KOLBA-17195 format. One record per residue (C-alpha): residue in one letter; x, y, z. Coordinates in steps of 0.02 Angstrom, whole numbers, padded with zeros to 5 digits, always signed. Example, Ala and Ser with C-alpha at 12.3 -4.5 7.8 and 13.67 -1.06 7.14 Angstrom:
<pts>
A+00615-00225+00390S+00684-00053+00357
</pts>
This chain:
<pts>
M-04121-02926+00242S-04086-02841+00408N-03951-02703+00427T-03895-02637+00591I-03780-02498+00653S-03712-02512+00819L-03611-02384+00935A-03513-02459+01090N-03450-02340+01217V-03429-02197+01084G-03353-02031+01147H-03308-01874+01038H-03216-01713+01060F-03122-01586+00962K-03002-01441+01009M-03026-01261+01002N-02889-01147+01045K-02795-01283+01121Q-02936-01331+01227K-03027-01496+01225I-03211-01481+01208S-03300-01653+01235L-03461-01669+01148F-03515-01851+01226D-03442-02002+01310N-03481-02183+01321L-03636-02176+01196T-03706-02348+01166M-03848-02362+01042K-03919-02463+00903I-04003-02425+00738T-04099-02537+00622D-04166-02520+00460K-04363-02518+00451H-04376-02399+00586S-04375-02215+00608Y-04262-02112+00747T-04247-01926+00791I-04105-01858+00879V-04152-01705+00981G-04068-01585+01120P-04000-01413+01133S-03879-01334+01018G-03703-01384+01038V-03722-01561+01116G-03664-01649+00964K-03810-01700+00870S-03748-01674+00697S-03579-01747+00755L-03679-01909+00818L-03775-01922+00648L-03614-01911+00550I-03530-02050+00653L-03693-02155+00635A-03669-02137+00448G-03492-02179+00444L-03435-02003+00388E-03346-01961+00550T-03237-02063+00655P-03263-02060+00847T-03113-02024+00950S-03150-02167+01066G-03261-02325+01068S-03320-02423+00911V-03446-02413+00774S-03501-02570+00676F-03618-02601+00522E-03693-02770+00493C-03798-02837+00356N-03880-02996+00401S-03761-03020+00547S-03612-03001+00428A-03491-02860+00467L-03470-02740+00343S-03358-02579+00316N-03398-02392+00338L-03381-02370+00142A-03514-02510+00124L-03628-02409+00245R-03606-02254+00149Q-03650-02348-00005K-03810-02402+00076S-03857-02241+00137G-03941-02087+00075F-03931-01891+00146I-04039-01741+00168F-03973-01581+00228Q-04047-01413+00293Q-03972-01321+00145F-04022-01447+00017H-03846-01470-00066L-03913-01464-00239L-03795-01431-00387P-03840-01270-00466E-03801-01300-00631L-03898-01461-00640D-04079-01475-00664A-04195-01566-00547L-04192-01726-00640N-04003-01736-00661N-03978-01678-00470I-04081-01830-00424A-03994-01949-00562L-03804-01890-00509P-03782-02026-00375L-03828-02162-00498K-03730-02079-00645L-03571-02083-00521K-03601-02277-00508G-03610-02297-00699D-03798-02340-00690K-03864-02330-00868L-04038-02312-00804A-04001-02180-00694L-04112-02040-00782D-04261-02169-00780K-04248-02201-00596A-04223-02015-00561L-04386-01977-00662F-04473-02115-00561W-04424-02036-00399L-04465-01861-00464K-04645-01916-00485Q-04642-01995-00311V-04620-01821-00237G-04742-01746-00354L-04612-01632-00463E-04605-01723-00628Y-04670-01559-00704R-04516-01468-00628S-04385-01596-00711K-04287-01465-00814H-04296-01326-00682K-04121-01283-00588P-04121-01255-00410S-04128-01075-00419E-04292-01092-00516L-04371-01203-00368S-04450-01148-00198G-04363-01218-00035G-04497-01349-00021E-04472-01396-00206Q-04284-01407-00181Q-04306-01513-00016R-04424-01630-00122V-04285-01650-00247A-04147-01677-00112I-04272-01819-00031A-04291-01899-00201R-04098-01897-00229A-04079-01977-00063F-04197-02119-00102V-04137-02156-00287T-04001-02269-00244E-04129-02372-00137P-04028-02352+00020S-04048-02455+00190F-04033-02299+00291V-04079-02109+00257F-03985-01981+00371A-04060-01811+00373D-03996-01659+00465E-04133-01521+00510P-04222-01557+00344T-04364-01446+00382G-04258-01305+00468N-04270-01186+00325L-04455-01213+00287D-04609-01128+00335E-04726-01228+00452Q-04846-01296+00315T-04714-01334+00194A-04611-01420+00347I-04758-01524+00379E-04775-01583+00195I-04592-01623+00189T-04602-01723+00345D-04753-01825+00285L-04657-01862+00130M-04501-01915+00209F-04588-02028+00326S-04694-02096+00184C-04547-02137+00073C-04468-02229+00224K-04612-02323+00261V-04644-02383+00083N-04468-02430+00046Q-04437-02508+00220T-04290-02380+00244G-04207-02340+00412L-04227-02146+00453I-04115-02054+00566V-04162-01867+00589V-04069-01732+00685T-04208-01596+00719H-04257-01465+00838S-04453-01489+00790Q-04547-01582+00918E-04689-01607+00782L-04549-01702+00675S-04484-01793+00821N-04647-01865+00874R-04670-01938+00707A-04524-02064+00733D-04531-02234+00814Y-04386-02197+00936C-04319-02031+01001Y-04134-02012+01063Q-04133-01852+01182M-03957-01788+01205S-03894-01683+01342K-03740-01649+01439G-03634-01785+01346K-03772-01911+01366V-03899-01998+01260E-04069-02064+01318L-04182-02173+01222V-04364-02130+01220D-04494-02254+01149N-04624-02151+01049T-04784-02254+01062I-04863-02281+00891D-05060-02286+00861S-05085-02440+00758V-05232-02369+00663T-05169-02189+00630G-04982-02214+00633V-04963-02072+00738A-04856-02054+00899V-04970-02029+01049
</pts>
Protein backbone atom coordinates (compact mmCIF):
# COMPACT_ATOMS: atom_id res chain seq x y z
CA MET A 1 0.00 0.00 0.00
CA SER A 2 1.32 3.43 -0.94
CA ASN A 3 0.11 6.79 0.39
CA THR A 4 1.02 10.14 -1.15
CA ILE A 5 0.31 13.77 -0.25
CA SER A 6 0.76 16.22 -3.13
CA LEU A 7 0.76 20.03 -3.16
CA ALA A 8 0.37 21.82 -6.48
CA ASN A 9 1.01 25.57 -6.80
CA VAL A 10 0.02 26.12 -3.17
CA GLY A 11 0.07 29.61 -1.72
CA HIS A 12 -0.91 30.84 1.70
CA HIS A 13 -1.42 34.22 3.33
CA PHE A 14 -3.24 35.83 6.24
CA LYS A 15 -4.37 39.31 7.13
CA MET A 16 -3.05 41.36 10.04
CA ASN A 17 -4.33 44.88 10.70
CA LYS A 18 -5.97 44.83 7.26
CA GLN A 19 -2.61 44.06 5.70
CA LYS A 20 -2.01 40.91 3.65
CA ILE A 21 0.94 38.86 4.92
CA SER A 22 2.08 36.31 2.34
CA LEU A 23 3.89 33.22 3.67
CA PHE A 24 4.60 31.39 0.44
CA ASP A 25 3.45 31.08 -3.19
CA ASN A 26 3.37 28.37 -5.84
CA LEU A 27 4.73 25.58 -3.66
CA THR A 28 4.74 22.18 -5.36
CA MET A 29 5.88 19.14 -3.39
CA LYS A 30 5.14 15.47 -2.81
CA ILE A 31 5.29 13.45 0.42
CA THR A 32 5.11 9.65 0.49
CA ASP A 33 4.84 7.23 3.37
CA LYS A 34 7.82 5.05 4.33
CA HIS A 35 10.09 8.12 4.09
CA SER A 36 11.10 10.88 6.49
CA TYR A 37 11.11 14.61 5.76
CA THR A 38 12.07 17.73 7.64
CA ILE A 39 10.94 21.30 7.01
CA VAL A 40 13.52 23.88 8.08
CA GLY A 41 13.97 27.62 7.75
CA PRO A 42 13.98 30.86 9.74
CA SER A 43 11.11 31.80 12.04
CA GLY A 44 8.07 33.31 10.36
CA VAL A 45 8.44 31.72 6.91
CA GLY A 46 5.40 29.50 7.40
CA LYS A 47 6.85 26.11 8.36
CA SER A 48 4.06 25.25 10.79
CA SER A 49 1.40 26.46 8.34
CA LEU A 50 2.89 24.24 5.65
CA LEU A 51 2.84 21.29 8.05
CA LEU A 52 -0.85 21.90 8.83
CA ILE A 53 -1.66 22.14 5.12
CA LEU A 54 0.15 18.86 4.42
CA ALA A 55 -1.80 17.24 7.26
CA GLY A 56 -5.13 18.45 5.90
CA LEU A 57 -5.75 20.59 8.99
CA GLU A 58 -5.51 23.95 7.22
CA THR A 59 -6.75 25.03 3.79
CA PRO A 60 -4.31 26.99 1.61
CA THR A 61 -5.46 30.25 0.07
CA SER A 62 -4.50 29.04 -3.40
CA GLY A 63 -3.44 25.86 -5.18
CA SER A 64 -4.52 22.30 -4.47
CA VAL A 65 -3.74 19.56 -1.98
CA SER A 66 -4.44 15.92 -2.79
CA PHE A 67 -4.15 12.68 -0.83
CA GLU A 68 -3.94 9.33 -2.60
CA CYS A 69 -3.90 5.78 -1.34
CA ASN A 70 -2.86 3.27 -4.02
CA SER A 71 -3.58 5.94 -6.67
CA SER A 72 -7.15 6.43 -5.39
CA ALA A 73 -8.05 9.96 -4.27
CA LEU A 74 -9.19 10.31 -0.67
CA SER A 75 -10.55 13.22 1.37
CA ASN A 76 -8.75 15.41 3.90
CA LEU A 77 -10.82 13.66 6.57
CA ALA A 78 -9.41 10.31 5.44
CA LEU A 79 -5.91 11.80 5.60
CA ARG A 80 -6.46 13.04 9.16
CA GLN A 81 -7.73 9.60 10.14
CA LYS A 82 -4.51 8.09 8.79
CA SER A 83 -2.28 10.58 10.62
CA GLY A 84 -0.65 10.98 14.01
CA PHE A 85 0.59 14.24 15.55
CA ILE A 86 3.44 15.22 17.88
CA PHE A 87 3.74 18.77 19.22
CA GLN A 88 6.36 20.83 21.05
CA GLN A 89 4.01 21.36 24.01
CA PHE A 90 3.07 17.63 24.21
CA HIS A 91 -0.70 18.38 24.45
CA LEU A 92 -1.45 15.58 26.87
CA LEU A 93 -4.70 15.75 28.85
CA PRO A 94 -3.73 16.56 32.46
CA GLU A 95 -6.57 14.58 34.02
CA LEU A 96 -5.63 11.32 32.26
CA ASP A 97 -2.75 9.02 33.13
CA ALA A 98 -0.15 8.01 30.53
CA LEU A 99 -1.98 4.85 29.49
CA ASN A 100 -5.30 6.61 28.92
CA ASN A 101 -3.69 9.54 27.11
CA ILE A 102 -2.31 7.04 24.60
CA ALA A 103 -5.57 5.11 24.40
CA LEU A 104 -7.73 8.19 23.87
CA PRO A 105 -7.61 8.32 20.02
CA LEU A 106 -8.66 4.67 19.89
CA LYS A 107 -11.38 5.10 22.51
CA LEU A 108 -12.85 7.95 20.46
CA LYS A 109 -13.12 5.47 17.57
CA GLY A 110 -14.81 2.89 19.79
CA ASP A 111 -11.89 0.45 19.74
CA LYS A 112 -12.52 -2.13 22.46
CA LEU A 113 -8.81 -3.03 22.50
CA ALA A 114 -7.74 0.57 23.09
CA LEU A 115 -6.07 -0.06 26.47
CA ASP A 116 -4.26 -3.19 25.27
CA LYS A 117 -2.87 -1.35 22.25
CA ALA A 118 -1.96 1.64 24.41
CA LEU A 119 -0.03 -0.61 26.81
CA PHE A 120 1.84 -2.15 23.88
CA TRP A 121 2.94 1.31 22.74
CA LEU A 122 3.77 2.40 26.27
CA LYS A 123 6.18 -0.55 26.36
CA GLN A 124 7.57 0.44 22.94
CA VAL A 125 8.59 3.83 24.30
CA GLY A 126 9.95 2.32 27.53
CA LEU A 127 7.39 3.72 29.95
CA GLU A 128 5.20 0.79 30.98
CA TYR A 129 6.17 1.48 34.61
CA ARG A 130 4.67 4.97 34.25
CA SER A 131 1.27 3.83 33.00
CA LYS A 132 -0.66 5.26 35.96
CA HIS A 133 1.23 8.54 36.16
CA LYS A 134 -0.39 11.78 34.99
CA PRO A 135 1.49 14.33 32.85
CA SER A 136 2.32 16.49 35.88
CA GLU A 137 4.19 13.52 37.35
CA LEU A 138 6.30 12.98 34.22
CA SER A 139 9.42 14.75 32.97
CA GLY A 140 9.38 16.61 29.65
CA GLY A 141 11.11 13.72 27.90
CA GLU A 142 8.65 11.22 29.37
CA GLN A 143 5.70 13.34 28.30
CA GLN A 144 7.07 13.46 24.75
CA ARG A 145 7.50 9.67 24.78
CA VAL A 146 3.83 9.35 25.73
CA ALA A 147 2.95 11.78 22.92
CA ILE A 148 4.95 9.67 20.46
CA ALA A 149 3.14 6.52 21.59
CA ARG A 150 -0.20 8.31 21.17
CA ALA A 151 0.78 9.35 17.64
CA PHE A 152 1.59 5.76 16.62
CA VAL A 153 -1.14 3.86 18.46
CA THR A 154 -3.62 4.27 15.57
CA GLU A 155 -1.11 2.75 13.08
CA PRO A 156 -1.01 5.92 10.95
CA SER A 157 0.36 6.28 7.43
CA PHE A 158 1.89 9.63 8.37
CA VAL A 159 3.12 11.27 11.56
CA PHE A 160 3.41 15.07 11.62
CA ALA A 161 5.67 16.63 14.25
CA ASP A 162 6.04 20.35 15.01
CA GLU A 163 9.30 21.12 16.89
CA PRO A 164 9.08 17.83 18.83
CA THR A 165 12.41 18.43 20.61
CA GLY A 166 12.04 22.19 21.08
CA ASN A 167 11.33 22.00 24.83
CA LEU A 168 13.89 19.32 25.66
CA ASP A 169 17.50 19.37 26.80
CA GLU A 170 20.17 18.20 24.34
CA GLN A 171 20.50 14.61 25.55
CA THR A 172 16.74 14.07 25.85
CA ALA A 173 16.28 15.60 22.38
CA ILE A 174 18.70 13.02 20.94
CA GLU A 175 16.82 10.19 22.67
CA ILE A 176 13.45 11.45 21.46
CA THR A 177 14.78 11.86 17.90
CA ASP A 178 16.14 8.31 17.93
CA LEU A 179 12.83 6.96 19.22
CA MET A 180 10.74 8.89 16.70
CA PHE A 181 12.77 7.79 13.67
CA SER A 182 12.96 4.22 14.95
CA CYS A 183 9.17 4.00 15.33
CA CYS A 184 8.67 5.36 11.82
CA LYS A 185 11.17 2.94 10.29
CA VAL A 186 9.78 -0.13 12.03
CA ASN A 187 6.19 0.76 11.17
CA GLN A 188 6.92 2.07 7.64
CA THR A 189 5.27 5.36 8.58
CA GLY A 190 5.90 8.63 6.75
CA LEU A 191 7.41 11.23 9.08
CA ILE A 192 7.20 14.99 8.46
CA VAL A 193 8.96 17.21 11.02
CA VAL A 194 9.22 20.97 11.40
CA THR A 195 12.43 21.70 13.26
CA HIS A 196 15.18 24.21 13.97
CA SER A 197 17.54 21.38 14.88
CA GLN A 198 20.17 20.66 12.24
CA GLU A 199 20.99 17.37 13.96
CA LEU A 200 17.38 16.22 13.68
CA SER A 201 17.10 17.47 10.09
CA ASN A 202 20.17 15.47 9.06
CA ARG A 203 18.43 12.27 10.15
CA ALA A 204 15.66 12.60 7.57
CA ASP A 205 15.69 11.14 4.07
CA TYR A 206 14.75 14.52 2.63
CA CYS A 207 14.83 18.10 3.81
CA TYR A 208 12.64 20.96 2.58
CA GLN A 209 14.35 24.30 3.18
CA MET A 210 11.98 27.28 3.29
CA SER A 211 12.98 30.91 2.73
CA LYS A 212 11.45 34.04 1.19
CA GLY A 213 8.22 32.31 0.20
CA LYS A 214 9.92 29.41 -1.56
CA VAL A 215 10.80 25.83 -0.71
CA GLU A 216 13.79 23.83 -1.92
CA LEU A 217 14.16 20.06 -1.66
CA VAL A 218 17.47 18.79 -0.35
CA ASP A 219 18.19 15.07 -0.70
CA ASN A 220 19.95 13.88 2.45
CA THR A 221 22.29 11.06 1.45
CA ILE A 222 21.77 8.05 3.72
CA ASP A 223 24.65 5.70 4.53
CA SER A 224 23.37 2.18 3.86
CA VAL A 225 25.36 0.74 6.77
CA THR A 226 24.80 3.24 9.55
CA GLY A 227 21.50 4.72 8.41
CA VAL A 228 22.89 8.19 9.17
CA ALA A 229 22.87 11.17 6.82
CA VAL A 230 26.31 11.99 5.43
